[in-house]
PQR file of N, CA, C, O and H, with PARSE charges and radii, in Angstrom:
ATOM      1  N   MET A   1     -20.224  29.010  21.495 -0.4000 1.5000
ATOM      2  CA  MET A   1     -20.155  27.909  20.561 -0.0000 2.0000
ATOM      3  C   MET A   1     -19.256  26.813  21.113  0.5500 1.7000
ATOM      4  O   MET A   1     -18.251  27.072  21.774 -0.5500 1.4000
ATOM      5  N   ILE A   2     -19.643  25.610  20.824 -0.4000 1.5000
ATOM      6  CA  ILE A   2     -18.844  24.459  21.214 -0.0000 2.0000
ATOM      7  C   ILE A   2     -18.010  24.044  20.007  0.5500 1.7000
ATOM      8  O   ILE A   2     -18.552  23.802  18.929 -0.5500 1.4000
ATOM      9  H   ILE A   2     -20.460  25.400  20.286  0.4000 1.0000
ATOM     10  N   PRO A   3     -16.686  23.960  20.188 -0.5600 1.5000
ATOM     11  CA  PRO A   3     -15.864  23.552  19.045  0.2800 2.0000
ATOM     12  C   PRO A   3     -16.166  22.110  18.649  0.5500 1.7000
ATOM     13  O   PRO A   3     -16.311  21.229  19.497 -0.5500 1.4000
ATOM     14  N   THR A   4     -16.256  21.898  17.371 -0.4000 1.5000
ATOM     15  CA  THR A   4     -16.531  20.549  16.880 -0.0000 2.0000
ATOM     16  C   THR A   4     -15.220  19.829  16.606  0.5500 1.7000
ATOM     17  O   THR A   4     -14.202  20.447  16.293 -0.5500 1.4000
ATOM     18  H   THR A   4     -16.139  22.613  16.682  0.4000 1.0000
ATOM     19  N   LYS A   5     -15.268  18.552  16.728 -0.4000 1.5000
ATOM     20  CA  LYS A   5     -14.091  17.740  16.482 -0.0000 2.0000
ATOM     21  C   LYS A   5     -13.978  17.482  14.979  0.5500 1.7000
ATOM     22  O   LYS A   5     -14.927  17.015  14.350 -0.5500 1.4000
ATOM     23  H   LYS A   5     -16.094  18.050  16.983  0.4000 1.0000
ATOM     24  N   THR A   6     -12.836  17.782  14.424 -0.4000 1.5000
ATOM     25  CA  THR A   6     -12.647  17.542  12.995 -0.0000 2.0000
ATOM     26  C   THR A   6     -12.158  16.111  12.784  0.5500 1.7000
ATOM     27  O   THR A   6     -11.239  15.646  13.458 -0.5500 1.4000
ATOM     28  H   THR A   6     -12.065  18.161  14.936  0.4000 1.0000
ATOM     29  N   VAL A   7     -12.772  15.448  11.865 -0.4000 1.5000
ATOM     30  CA  VAL A   7     -12.405  14.075  11.542 -0.0000 2.0000
ATOM     31  C   VAL A   7     -11.687  14.087  10.205  0.5500 1.7000
ATOM     32  O   VAL A   7     -12.226  14.543   9.197 -0.5500 1.4000
ATOM     33  H   VAL A   7     -13.519  15.825  11.318  0.4000 1.0000
ATOM     34  N   ARG A   8     -10.465  13.579  10.213 -0.4000 1.5000
ATOM     35  CA  ARG A   8      -9.688  13.532   8.977 -0.0000 2.0000
ATOM     36  C   ARG A   8      -9.703  12.113   8.440  0.5500 1.7000
ATOM     37  O   ARG A   8      -9.493  11.150   9.177 -0.5500 1.4000
ATOM     38  H   ARG A   8     -10.027  13.208  11.032  0.4000 1.0000
ATOM     39  N   LEU A   9      -9.947  12.004   7.176 -0.4000 1.5000
ATOM     40  CA  LEU A   9      -9.893  10.698   6.532 -0.0000 2.0000
ATOM     41  C   LEU A   9      -8.434  10.282   6.372  0.5500 1.7000
ATOM     42  O   LEU A   9      -7.563  11.130   6.184 -0.5500 1.4000
ATOM     43  H   LEU A   9     -10.116  12.787   6.577  0.4000 1.0000
ATOM     44  N   PRO A  10      -8.170   9.002   6.443 -0.5600 1.5000
ATOM     45  CA  PRO A  10      -6.779   8.569   6.302  0.2800 2.0000
ATOM     46  C   PRO A  10      -6.250   8.859   4.899  0.5500 1.7000
ATOM     47  O   PRO A  10      -6.951   8.691   3.901 -0.5500 1.4000
ATOM     48  N   GLU A  11      -5.017   9.292   4.856 -0.4000 1.5000
ATOM     49  CA  GLU A  11      -4.355   9.542   3.580 -0.0000 2.0000
ATOM     50  C   GLU A  11      -3.431   8.363   3.291  0.5500 1.7000
ATOM     51  O   GLU A  11      -2.829   7.795   4.202 -0.5500 1.4000
ATOM     52  H   GLU A  11      -4.448   9.429   5.667  0.4000 1.0000
ATOM     53  N   TYR A  12      -3.330   8.012   2.039 -0.4000 1.5000
ATOM     54  CA  TYR A  12      -2.513   6.874   1.639 -0.0000 2.0000
ATOM     55  C   TYR A  12      -1.477   7.300   0.617  0.5500 1.7000
ATOM     56  O   TYR A  12      -1.697   8.226  -0.164 -0.5500 1.4000
ATOM     57  H   TYR A  12      -3.819   8.474   1.299  0.4000 1.0000
ATOM     58  N   GLU A  13      -0.354   6.617   0.633 -0.4000 1.5000
ATOM     59  CA  GLU A  13       0.610   6.750  -0.453 -0.0000 2.0000
ATOM     60  C   GLU A  13       0.608   5.426  -1.206  0.5500 1.7000
ATOM     61  O   GLU A  13       0.398   4.366  -0.617 -0.5500 1.4000
ATOM     62  H   GLU A  13      -0.175   5.865   1.267  0.4000 1.0000
ATOM     63  N   TYR A  14       0.842   5.497  -2.496 -0.4000 1.5000
ATOM     64  CA  TYR A  14       0.727   4.327  -3.360 -0.0000 2.0000
ATOM     65  C   TYR A  14       2.053   4.032  -4.034  0.5500 1.7000
ATOM     66  O   TYR A  14       2.859   4.930  -4.278 -0.5500 1.4000
ATOM     67  H   TYR A  14       1.013   6.359  -2.974  0.4000 1.0000
ATOM     68  N   GLN A  15       2.263   2.767  -4.328 -0.4000 1.5000
ATOM     69  CA  GLN A  15       3.449   2.324  -5.051 -0.0000 2.0000
ATOM     70  C   GLN A  15       3.011   1.281  -6.072  0.5500 1.7000
ATOM     71  O   GLN A  15       2.360   0.296  -5.722 -0.5500 1.4000
ATOM     72  H   GLN A  15       1.608   2.037  -4.130  0.4000 1.0000
ATOM     73  N   SER A  16       3.367   1.496  -7.323 -0.4000 1.5000
ATOM     74  CA  SER A  16       3.016   0.543  -8.380 -0.0000 2.0000
ATOM     75  C   SER A  16       4.249  -0.257  -8.770  0.5500 1.7000
ATOM     76  O   SER A  16       5.339   0.290  -8.939 -0.5500 1.4000
ATOM     77  H   SER A  16       3.895   2.296  -7.608  0.4000 1.0000
ATOM     78  N   LEU A  17       4.056  -1.549  -8.908 -0.4000 1.5000
ATOM     79  CA  LEU A  17       5.141  -2.453  -9.277 -0.0000 2.0000
ATOM     80  C   LEU A  17       4.681  -3.345 -10.419  0.5500 1.7000
ATOM     81  O   LEU A  17       3.491  -3.626 -10.560 -0.5500 1.4000
ATOM     82  H   LEU A  17       3.170  -1.994  -8.770  0.4000 1.0000
ATOM     83  N   ARG A  18       5.614  -3.779 -11.214 -0.4000 1.5000
ATOM     84  CA  ARG A  18       5.291  -4.722 -12.288 -0.0000 2.0000
ATOM     85  C   ARG A  18       6.174  -5.944 -12.112  0.5500 1.7000
ATOM     86  O   ARG A  18       7.400  -5.840 -12.096 -0.5500 1.4000
ATOM     87  H   ARG A  18       6.581  -3.551 -11.098  0.4000 1.0000
ATOM     88  N   LEU A  19       5.544  -7.099 -11.980 -0.4000 1.5000
ATOM     89  CA  LEU A  19       6.269  -8.358 -11.845 -0.0000 2.0000
ATOM     90  C   LEU A  19       6.304  -9.034 -13.211  0.5500 1.7000
ATOM     91  O   LEU A  19       5.265  -9.154 -13.860 -0.5500 1.4000
ATOM     92  H   LEU A  19       4.548  -7.183 -11.993  0.4000 1.0000
ATOM     93  N   PRO A  20       7.472  -9.476 -13.659 -0.5600 1.5000
ATOM     94  CA  PRO A  20       7.573 -10.069 -14.994  0.2800 2.0000
ATOM     95  C   PRO A  20       6.839 -11.397 -15.096  0.5500 1.7000
ATOM     96  O   PRO A  20       6.472 -11.993 -14.084 -0.5500 1.4000
ATOM     97  N   ARG A  21       6.634 -11.846 -16.301 -0.4000 1.5000
ATOM     98  CA  ARG A  21       5.807 -13.025 -16.536 -0.0000 2.0000
ATOM     99  C   ARG A  21       6.428 -14.320 -16.039  0.5500 1.7000
ATOM    100  O   ARG A  21       5.712 -15.304 -15.854 -0.5500 1.4000
ATOM    101  H   ARG A  21       6.933 -11.362 -17.123  0.4000 1.0000
ATOM    102  N   GLY A  22       7.707 -14.349 -15.822 -0.4000 1.5000
ATOM    103  CA  GLY A  22       8.351 -15.560 -15.320 -0.0000 2.0000
ATOM    104  C   GLY A  22       8.237 -15.730 -13.811  0.5500 1.7000
ATOM    105  O   GLY A  22       8.659 -16.753 -13.271 -0.5500 1.4000
ATOM    106  H   GLY A  22       8.288 -13.550 -15.973  0.4000 1.0000
ATOM    107  N   THR A  23       7.677 -14.753 -13.133 -0.4000 1.5000
ATOM    108  CA  THR A  23       7.565 -14.801 -11.676 -0.0000 2.0000
ATOM    109  C   THR A  23       6.517 -15.831 -11.269  0.5500 1.7000
ATOM    110  O   THR A  23       5.377 -15.785 -11.732 -0.5500 1.4000
ATOM    111  H   THR A  23       7.334 -13.922 -13.571  0.4000 1.0000
ATOM    112  N   THR A  24       6.906 -16.746 -10.414 -0.4000 1.5000
ATOM    113  CA  THR A  24       5.955 -17.757  -9.954 -0.0000 2.0000
ATOM    114  C   THR A  24       5.002 -17.154  -8.928  0.5500 1.7000
ATOM    115  O   THR A  24       5.272 -16.099  -8.354 -0.5500 1.4000
ATOM    116  H   THR A  24       7.832 -16.783 -10.039  0.4000 1.0000
ATOM    117  N   ARG A  25       3.913 -17.825  -8.715 -0.4000 1.5000
ATOM    118  CA  ARG A  25       2.930 -17.366  -7.731 -0.0000 2.0000
ATOM    119  C   ARG A  25       3.547 -17.340  -6.332  0.5500 1.7000
ATOM    120  O   ARG A  25       3.290 -16.423  -5.551 -0.5500 1.4000
ATOM    121  H   ARG A  25       3.694 -18.682  -9.181  0.4000 1.0000
ATOM    122  N   ASN A  26       4.356 -18.343  -6.024 -0.4000 1.5000
ATOM    123  CA  ASN A  26       4.990 -18.417  -4.714 -0.0000 2.0000
ATOM    124  C   ASN A  26       5.993 -17.281  -4.515  0.5500 1.7000
ATOM    125  O   ASN A  26       6.065 -16.705  -3.429 -0.5500 1.4000
ATOM    126  H   ASN A  26       4.565 -19.088  -6.659  0.4000 1.0000
ATOM    127  N   ALA A  27       6.769 -16.952  -5.553 -0.4000 1.5000
ATOM    128  CA  ALA A  27       7.732 -15.856  -5.460 -0.0000 2.0000
ATOM    129  C   ALA A  27       7.015 -14.518  -5.308  0.5500 1.7000
ATOM    130  O   ALA A  27       7.463 -13.662  -4.545 -0.5500 1.4000
ATOM    131  H   ALA A  27       6.710 -17.420  -6.435  0.4000 1.0000
ATOM    132  N   ALA A  28       5.912 -14.330  -6.019 -0.4000 1.5000
ATOM    133  CA  ALA A  28       5.132 -13.093  -5.892 -0.0000 2.0000
ATOM    134  C   ALA A  28       4.542 -12.978  -4.492  0.5500 1.7000
ATOM    135  O   ALA A  28       4.541 -11.897  -3.905 -0.5500 1.4000
ATOM    136  H   ALA A  28       5.548 -15.026  -6.638  0.4000 1.0000
ATOM    137  N   ARG A  29       4.041 -14.089  -3.956 -0.4000 1.5000
ATOM    138  CA  ARG A  29       3.483 -14.086  -2.606 -0.0000 2.0000
ATOM    139  C   ARG A  29       4.553 -13.730  -1.583  0.5500 1.7000
ATOM    140  O   ARG A  29       4.306 -12.939  -0.673 -0.5500 1.4000
ATOM    141  H   ARG A  29       4.042 -14.968  -4.433  0.4000 1.0000
ATOM    142  N   GLN A  30       5.744 -14.313  -1.728 -0.4000 1.5000
ATOM    143  CA  GLN A  30       6.829 -14.041  -0.797 -0.0000 2.0000
ATOM    144  C   GLN A  30       7.255 -12.573  -0.869  0.5500 1.7000
ATOM    145  O   GLN A  30       7.496 -11.949   0.165 -0.5500 1.4000
ATOM    146  H   GLN A  30       5.945 -14.956  -2.467  0.4000 1.0000
ATOM    147  N   PHE A  31       7.349 -12.023  -2.070 -0.4000 1.5000
ATOM    148  CA  PHE A  31       7.719 -10.619  -2.240 -0.0000 2.0000
ATOM    149  C   PHE A  31       6.693  -9.698  -1.588  0.5500 1.7000
ATOM    150  O   PHE A  31       7.060  -8.760  -0.881 -0.5500 1.4000
ATOM    151  H   PHE A  31       7.154 -12.530  -2.909  0.4000 1.0000
ATOM    152  N   LEU A  32       5.406  -9.963  -1.823 -0.4000 1.5000
ATOM    153  CA  LEU A  32       4.355  -9.119  -1.253 -0.0000 2.0000
ATOM    154  C   LEU A  32       4.285  -9.260   0.265  0.5500 1.7000
ATOM    155  O   LEU A  32       3.971  -8.294   0.961 -0.5500 1.4000
ATOM    156  H   LEU A  32       5.107 -10.726  -2.397  0.4000 1.0000
ATOM    157  N   THR A  33       4.572 -10.444   0.781 -0.4000 1.5000
ATOM    158  CA  THR A  33       4.602 -10.642   2.230 -0.0000 2.0000
ATOM    159  C   THR A  33       5.719  -9.831   2.866  0.5500 1.7000
ATOM    160  O   THR A  33       5.522  -9.234   3.925 -0.5500 1.4000
ATOM    161  H   THR A  33       4.827 -11.228   0.215  0.4000 1.0000
ATOM    162  N   GLU A  34       6.886  -9.802   2.238 -0.4000 1.5000
ATOM    163  CA  GLU A  34       8.000  -9.007   2.759 -0.0000 2.0000
ATOM    164  C   GLU A  34       7.682  -7.519   2.727  0.5500 1.7000
ATOM    165  O   GLU A  34       8.014  -6.793   3.664 -0.5500 1.4000
ATOM    166  H   GLU A  34       7.045 -10.287   1.378  0.4000 1.0000
ATOM    167  N   GLN A  35       7.043  -7.061   1.659 -0.4000 1.5000
ATOM    168  CA  GLN A  35       6.658  -5.655   1.580 -0.0000 2.0000
ATOM    169  C   GLN A  35       5.676  -5.300   2.692  0.5500 1.7000
ATOM    170  O   GLN A  35       5.763  -4.224   3.283 -0.5500 1.4000
ATOM    171  H   GLN A  35       6.774  -7.651   0.898  0.4000 1.0000
ATOM    172  N   ALA A  36       4.754  -6.196   2.973 -0.4000 1.5000
ATOM    173  CA  ALA A  36       3.754  -5.942   4.015 -0.0000 2.0000
ATOM    174  C   ALA A  36       4.395  -5.944   5.398  0.5500 1.7000
ATOM    175  O   ALA A  36       4.067  -5.102   6.234 -0.5500 1.4000
ATOM    176  H   ALA A  36       4.684  -7.071   2.494  0.4000 1.0000
ATOM    177  N   GLU A  37       5.302  -6.880   5.646 -0.4000 1.5000
ATOM    178  CA  GLU A  37       5.908  -6.996   6.966 -0.0000 2.0000
ATOM    179  C   GLU A  37       6.869  -5.866   7.268  0.5500 1.7000
ATOM    180  O   GLU A  37       6.775  -5.241   8.324 -0.5500 1.4000
ATOM    181  H   GLU A  37       5.568  -7.565   4.967  0.4000 1.0000
ATOM    182  N   TYR A  38       7.784  -5.596   6.366 -0.4000 1.5000
ATOM    183  CA  TYR A  38       8.866  -4.660   6.654 -0.0000 2.0000
ATOM    184  C   TYR A  38       8.586  -3.239   6.177  0.5500 1.7000
ATOM    185  O   TYR A  38       9.120  -2.286   6.745 -0.5500 1.4000
ATOM    186  H   TYR A  38       7.861  -6.104   5.508  0.4000 1.0000
ATOM    187  N   GLY A  39       7.771  -3.080   5.157 -0.4000 1.5000
ATOM    188  CA  GLY A  39       7.493  -1.747   4.644 -0.0000 2.0000
ATOM    189  C   GLY A  39       6.130  -1.219   5.033  0.5500 1.7000
ATOM    190  O   GLY A  39       5.790  -0.082   4.709 -0.5500 1.4000
ATOM    191  H   GLY A  39       7.338  -3.854   4.695  0.4000 1.0000
ATOM    192  N   HIS A  40       5.338  -2.038   5.732 -0.4000 1.5000
ATOM    193  CA  HIS A  40       3.981  -1.676   6.168 -0.0000 2.0000
ATOM    194  C   HIS A  40       3.065  -1.363   4.988  0.5500 1.7000
ATOM    195  O   HIS A  40       2.181  -0.512   5.093 -0.5500 1.4000
ATOM    196  H   HIS A  40       5.615  -2.962   5.995  0.4000 1.0000
ATOM    197  N   TRP A  41       3.276  -2.049   3.869 -0.4000 1.5000
ATOM    198  CA  TRP A  41       2.427  -1.882   2.699 -0.0000 2.0000
ATOM    199  C   TRP A  41       1.307  -2.904   2.748  0.5500 1.7000
ATOM    200  O   TRP A  41       1.474  -3.986   3.310 -0.5500 1.4000
ATOM    201  H   TRP A  41       3.993  -2.740   3.784  0.4000 1.0000
ATOM    202  N   GLU A  42       0.170  -2.568   2.165 -0.4000 1.5000
ATOM    203  CA  GLU A  42      -0.913  -3.529   2.005 -0.0000 2.0000
ATOM    204  C   GLU A  42      -1.340  -3.531   0.541  0.5500 1.7000
ATOM    205  O   GLU A  42      -1.166  -2.543  -0.172 -0.5500 1.4000
ATOM    206  H   GLU A  42       0.034  -1.688   1.708  0.4000 1.0000
ATOM    207  N   LEU A  43      -1.891  -4.639   0.114 -0.4000 1.5000
ATOM    208  CA  LEU A  43      -2.266  -4.810  -1.284 -0.0000 2.0000
ATOM    209  C   LEU A  43      -3.523  -4.006  -1.590  0.5500 1.7000
ATOM    210  O   LEU A  43      -4.553  -4.175  -0.937 -0.5500 1.4000
ATOM    211  H   LEU A  43      -2.033  -5.442   0.693  0.4000 1.0000
ATOM    212  N   ASP A  44      -3.431  -3.134  -2.584 -0.4000 1.5000
ATOM    213  CA  ASP A  44      -4.591  -2.353  -3.012 -0.0000 2.0000
ATOM    214  C   ASP A  44      -5.223  -2.982  -4.249  0.5500 1.7000
ATOM    215  O   ASP A  44      -6.442  -3.131  -4.322 -0.5500 1.4000
ATOM    216  H   ASP A  44      -2.594  -2.996  -3.114  0.4000 1.0000
ATOM    217  N   ARG A  45      -4.396  -3.348  -5.211 -0.4000 1.5000
ATOM    218  CA  ARG A  45      -4.909  -3.933  -6.452 -0.0000 2.0000
ATOM    219  C   ARG A  45      -3.831  -4.816  -7.080  0.5500 1.7000
ATOM    220  O   ARG A  45      -2.645  -4.484  -7.065 -0.5500 1.4000
ATOM    221  H   ARG A  45      -3.405  -3.227  -5.151  0.4000 1.0000
ATOM    222  N   LEU A  46      -4.265  -5.928  -7.623 -0.4000 1.5000
ATOM    223  CA  LEU A  46      -3.366  -6.819  -8.346 -0.0000 2.0000
ATOM    224  C   LEU A  46      -4.045  -7.187  -9.653  0.5500 1.7000
ATOM    225  O   LEU A  46      -5.203  -7.603  -9.668 -0.5500 1.4000
ATOM    226  H   LEU A  46      -5.228  -6.198  -7.635  0.4000 1.0000
ATOM    227  N   ARG A  47      -3.321  -7.032 -10.743 -0.4000 1.5000
ATOM    228  CA  ARG A  47      -3.878  -7.366 -12.047 -0.0000 2.0000
ATOM    229  C   ARG A  47      -2.968  -8.374 -12.724  0.5500 1.7000
ATOM    230  O   ARG A  47      -1.763  -8.152 -12.850 -0.5500 1.4000
ATOM    231  H   ARG A  47      -2.380  -6.695 -10.732  0.4000 1.0000
ATOM    232  N   LEU A  48      -3.547  -9.474 -13.156 -0.4000 1.5000
ATOM    233  CA  LEU A  48      -2.818 -10.519 -13.859 -0.0000 2.0000
ATOM    234  C   LEU A  48      -3.150 -10.410 -15.347  0.5500 1.7000
ATOM    235  O   LEU A  48      -4.313 -10.507 -15.740 -0.5500 1.4000
ATOM    236  H   LEU A  48      -4.526  -9.654 -13.054  0.4000 1.0000
ATOM    237  N   TYR A  49      -2.127 -10.210 -16.160 -0.4000 1.5000
ATOM    238  CA  TYR A  49      -2.316 -10.054 -17.602 -0.0000 2.0000
ATOM    239  C   TYR A  49      -2.282 -11.415 -18.296  0.5500 1.7000
ATOM    240  O   TYR A  49      -1.752 -12.379 -17.744 -0.5500 1.4000
ATOM    241  H   TYR A  49      -1.183 -10.131 -15.840  0.4000 1.0000
ATOM    242  N   PRO A  50      -2.851 -11.499 -19.515 -0.5600 1.5000
ATOM    243  CA  PRO A  50      -2.864 -12.771 -20.251  0.2800 2.0000
ATOM    244  C   PRO A  50      -1.466 -13.331 -20.536  0.5500 1.7000
ATOM    245  O   PRO A  50      -1.302 -14.545 -20.658 -0.5500 1.4000
ATOM    246  N   ASP A  51      -0.464 -12.462 -20.641 -0.4000 1.5000
ATOM    247  CA  ASP A  51       0.894 -12.960 -20.899 -0.0000 2.0000
ATOM    248  C   ASP A  51       1.573 -13.489 -19.637  0.5500 1.7000
ATOM    249  O   ASP A  51       2.683 -14.014 -19.717 -0.5500 1.4000
ATOM    250  H   ASP A  51      -0.597 -11.476 -20.542  0.4000 1.0000
ATOM    251  N   GLY A  52       0.928 -13.363 -18.471 -0.4000 1.5000
ATOM    252  CA  GLY A  52       1.468 -13.893 -17.223 -0.0000 2.0000
ATOM    253  C   GLY A  52       2.110 -12.858 -16.327  0.5500 1.7000
ATOM    254  O   GLY A  52       2.438 -13.160 -15.179 -0.5500 1.4000
ATOM    255  H   GLY A  52       0.026 -12.936 -18.406  0.4000 1.0000
ATOM    256  N   SER A  53       2.302 -11.631 -16.822 -0.4000 1.5000
ATOM    257  CA  SER A  53       2.881 -10.591 -15.974 -0.0000 2.0000
ATOM    258  C   SER A  53       1.812 -10.038 -15.032  0.5500 1.7000
ATOM    259  O   SER A  53       0.613 -10.168 -15.276 -0.5500 1.4000
ATOM    260  H   SER A  53       2.036 -11.386 -17.754  0.4000 1.0000
ATOM    261  N   ARG A  54       2.278  -9.425 -13.962 -0.4000 1.5000
ATOM    262  CA  ARG A  54       1.368  -8.874 -12.958 -0.0000 2.0000
ATOM    263  C   ARG A  54       1.695  -7.416 -12.708  0.5500 1.7000
ATOM    264  O   ARG A  54       2.863  -7.026 -12.702 -0.5500 1.4000
ATOM    265  H   ARG A  54       3.253  -9.320 -13.763  0.4000 1.0000
ATOM    266  N   THR A  55       0.667  -6.613 -12.501 -0.4000 1.5000
ATOM    267  CA  THR A  55       0.824  -5.249 -12.030 -0.0000 2.0000
ATOM    268  C   THR A  55       0.238  -5.196 -10.630  0.5500 1.7000
ATOM    269  O   THR A  55      -0.907  -5.591 -10.410 -0.5500 1.4000
ATOM    270  H   THR A  55      -0.282  -6.930 -12.506  0.4000 1.0000
ATOM    271  N   VAL A  56       1.028  -4.708  -9.691 -0.4000 1.5000
ATOM    272  CA  VAL A  56       0.633  -4.673  -8.288 -0.0000 2.0000
ATOM    273  C   VAL A  56       0.606  -3.225  -7.836  0.5500 1.7000
ATOM    274  O   VAL A  56       1.534  -2.467  -8.120 -0.5500 1.4000
ATOM    275  H   VAL A  56       1.958  -4.387  -9.870  0.4000 1.0000
ATOM    276  N   ARG A  57      -0.454  -2.832  -7.130 -0.4000 1.5000
ATOM    277  CA  ARG A  57      -0.504  -1.506  -6.517 -0.0000 2.0000
ATOM    278  C   ARG A  57      -0.626  -1.704  -5.013  0.5500 1.7000
ATOM    279  O   ARG A  57      -1.573  -2.319  -4.523 -0.5500 1.4000
ATOM    280  H   ARG A  57      -1.208  -3.448  -6.899  0.4000 1.0000
ATOM    281  N   LEU A  58       0.358  -1.166  -4.290 -0.4000 1.5000
ATOM    282  CA  LEU A  58       0.394  -1.260  -2.839 -0.0000 2.0000
ATOM    283  C   LEU A  58       0.051   0.096  -2.247  0.5500 1.7000
ATOM    284  O   LEU A  58       0.265   1.130  -2.880 -0.5500 1.4000
ATOM    285  H   LEU A  58       1.128  -0.667  -4.688  0.4000 1.0000
ATOM    286  N   LYS A  59      -0.483   0.090  -1.030 -0.4000 1.5000
ATOM    287  CA  LYS A  59      -0.781   1.353  -0.359 -0.0000 2.0000
ATOM    288  C   LYS A  59      -0.404   1.245   1.105  0.5500 1.7000
ATOM    289  O   LYS A  59      -0.387   0.156   1.678 -0.5500 1.4000
ATOM    290  H   LYS A  59      -0.657  -0.750  -0.516  0.4000 1.0000
ATOM    291  N   ARG A  60      -0.099   2.400   1.708 -0.4000 1.5000
ATOM    292  CA  ARG A  60       0.112   2.472   3.147 -0.0000 2.0000
ATOM    293  C   ARG A  60      -0.326   3.832   3.643  0.5500 1.7000
ATOM    294  O   ARG A  60      -0.290   4.826   2.918 -0.5500 1.4000
ATOM    295  H   ARG A  60      -0.112   3.284   1.242  0.4000 1.0000
ATOM    296  N   ARG A  61      -0.738   3.849   4.891 -0.4000 1.5000
ATOM    297  CA  ARG A  61      -1.239   5.088   5.477 -0.0000 2.0000
ATOM    298  C   ARG A  61      -0.107   6.058   5.729  0.5500 1.7000
ATOM    299  O   ARG A  61       0.988   5.670   6.135 -0.5500 1.4000
ATOM    300  H   ARG A  61      -0.767   3.041   5.480  0.4000 1.0000
ATOM    301  N   VAL A  62      -0.386   7.328   5.482 -0.4000 1.5000
ATOM    302  CA  VAL A  62       0.546   8.393   5.801 -0.0000 2.0000
ATOM    303  C   VAL A  62       0.127   8.932   7.155  0.5500 1.7000
ATOM    304  O   VAL A  62      -0.996   9.408   7.324 -0.5500 1.4000
ATOM    305  H   VAL A  62      -1.276   7.644   5.152  0.4000 1.0000
ATOM    306  N   ILE A  63       1.025   8.857   8.112 -0.4000 1.5000
ATOM    307  CA  ILE A  63       0.721   9.333   9.460 -0.0000 2.0000
ATOM    308  C   ILE A  63       1.324  10.722   9.606  0.5500 1.7000
ATOM    309  O   ILE A  63       2.543  10.894   9.565 -0.5500 1.4000
ATOM    310  H   ILE A  63       1.937   8.471   7.975  0.4000 1.0000
ATOM    311  N   ARG A  64       0.475  11.684   9.773 -0.4000 1.5000
ATOM    312  CA  ARG A  64       0.911  13.070   9.908 -0.0000 2.0000
ATOM    313  C   ARG A  64       1.108  13.408  11.382  0.5500 1.7000
ATOM    314  O   ARG A  64       0.289  13.048  12.227 -0.5500 1.4000
ATOM    315  H   ARG A  64      -0.515  11.545   9.806  0.4000 1.0000
ATOM    316  N   GLN A  65       2.186  14.091  11.674 -0.4000 1.5000
ATOM    317  CA  GLN A  65       2.437  14.553  13.030 -0.0000 2.0000
ATOM    318  C   GLN A  65       1.618  15.806  13.287  0.5500 1.7000
ATOM    319  O   GLN A  65       1.571  16.713  12.456 -0.5500 1.4000
ATOM    320  H   GLN A  65       2.852  14.384  10.987  0.4000 1.0000
ATOM    321  N   VAL A  66       0.982  15.847  14.431 -0.4000 1.5000
ATOM    322  CA  VAL A  66       0.222  17.027  14.819 -0.0000 2.0000
ATOM    323  C   VAL A  66       1.074  17.814  15.795  0.5500 1.7000
ATOM    324  O   VAL A  66       1.528  17.284  16.809 -0.5500 1.4000
ATOM    325  H   VAL A  66       1.021  15.111  15.106  0.4000 1.0000
ATOM    326  N   ARG A  67       1.285  19.071  15.485 -0.4000 1.5000
ATOM    327  CA  ARG A  67       2.108  19.906  16.348 -0.0000 2.0000
ATOM    328  C   ARG A  67       1.347  20.200  17.634  0.5500 1.7000
ATOM    329  O   ARG A  67       0.195  20.634  17.613 -0.5500 1.4000
ATOM    330  H   ARG A  67       0.916  19.501  14.661  0.4000 1.0000
ATOM    331  N   SER A  68       2.014  19.955  18.736 -0.4000 1.5000
ATOM    332  CA  SER A  68       1.372  20.245  20.020 -0.0000 2.0000
ATOM    333  C   SER A  68       1.628  21.704  20.386  0.5500 1.7000
ATOM    334  O   SER A  68       2.703  22.245  20.129 -0.5500 1.4000
ATOM    335  H   SER A  68       2.949  19.603  18.752  0.4000 1.0000
ATOM    336  N   THR A  69       0.638  22.316  20.978 -0.4000 1.5000
ATOM    337  CA  THR A  69       0.778  23.707  21.410 -0.0000 2.0000
ATOM    338  C   THR A  69       0.846  23.736  22.922  0.5500 1.7000
ATOM    339  O   THR A  69       0.070  23.064  23.601 -0.5500 1.4000
ATOM    340  H   THR A  69      -0.236  21.876  21.187  0.4000 1.0000
ATOM    341  N   TRP A  70       1.749  24.493  23.432 -0.4000 1.5000
ATOM    342  CA  TRP A  70       1.930  24.578  24.878 -0.0000 2.0000
ATOM    343  C   TRP A  70       1.214  25.733  25.418  0.5500 1.7000
ATOM    344  O   TRP A  70       1.248  25.972  26.625 -0.5500 1.4000
ATOM    345  H   TRP A  70       2.380  25.039  22.880  0.4000 1.0000
TER
END
């Protein structure tokens, strides 16, 4: 038998944040840009409520170490 290569789907971790209604669009953009640059987060979902508050869900890949065998 020939061993088959196992393909693993990427795993993600999620972080939910709530931005208050007084947050400007520019301030929210700057905050999300910093999270993306320094925390390696990417935007998964953003919801804008009628009262002006925002709920943000960020995600990033979980990189698993594979143990090497000698």
